[in-house]
N, C-alpha and C positions, 0 to 999 in steps of 0.2 A: 194414663197416669199424665196430668201433664206436670213438665221441669220445668224449673225457674232456675237460670244462674246468677248468685247474688256479684255481682260487678264490683268492682269499688267503687265506681258511681254509684250503682247500688248499696252497696254498703254504706256510705257517707250520706244519705238522705234519707235511710231509715230513721223515725224516730230514736229518741234519747233514750238509754233507761237507765235503772238506776246504779249505781255504783256506790264507791265511800275514796274516800281521799286515805292517806299513808297515815293521817292522823286522825282516820274512823270518821270522816263527818262525810253525808250524806253528799253526794252529788251525779247529778247527771253526765255520762258518756254515749257517745254514738259507738255503734260494735266494733268499727275497727277501733277506735282509742282502745276499748274494752278488751281485747283483744292483743292488740298493742302494750297492755300494761297488764296483761295476766300471763301470758308465752311464755315460754322458759325455753330455751337450745338445747334437747339430749348431749348430755356427754358424750357417747358415741360418736355421735353425727358429727361433733365439736373436734374431736378425733380424728373422725373421717374428711371434715371438710364436705360437711353435704350441704348442699340447697337448694335452690329453686323451690316449686310452687305444686302445693298437695293440695288435689281438688278431691273435696268430701262429699258425699250426699246424704241428705236427712228429707225425713218428715217432720212433722209436728201429731201426736195423737190430740184424742178431743178436751184434753186436762192441760194441755200447751206444753206439754215435755217433747223433748225429743226423743225422737224412736231410730229406727233401719239404717244407722249411721253405717258406710263401710265408701272405702275408698275407693275413688270412680278412677283417678291415674296418681300415682305415689312416685316417691323418690326414693325411701329407703324404710325398712321397718321400721326404726326408730323414728325418723321426722312422721311417716303413716299416723303414727304410733300417738303420737304428744297431738299430732293434727283432731283425730278422732276424740278422744281425751277434749282438748280445748271444747270440739263441738259440743261434747255433753258435757258439757260445762258451763255453756256462753249464754245468755240469761237469757234463755227462750221463754216465760211465760209473758216478759215483755214483750218479744217478739209477734206474739198471736192475738195479745192482745190491742198489737201498732197495728193491726192490717195483716198482716202473713197472714196467708193460710193455710189451713189442714186440712192432711189428704193430699196436698201439692207433694211433690219431690224437689228438694230443694239443691244447688249446688254449689257448698261452696269452695273458693279459690284459700289454697293460707301459701301463701308468701316466706320462706324462713330464706334467709339472708345472711351470711357471716359479718360480722361486720372487724 
């Protein structure tokens, strides 16, 4: 099976996805922007001062849905689970319609930084 690592450069070059503003208005965002707007830090990870990059592998099925989601390289249970949750919630149908292939294994790095 072919594997593609979605680097930051690839994430920024992907087509825009449908989203809504905080006022409920439709807008288009990149995958990176979508993650930044929708991710939240797990309380346990904040308490433990955990940060780093979780690498998540996934594929798309013929309906454009994400499946086979698993952590390839993780940090902690809390951050690994949050990364899996975010990949399962990302706008996958838009991604398949915009040239990402079904049946290909993708690896997405999700960076967690405490500020």
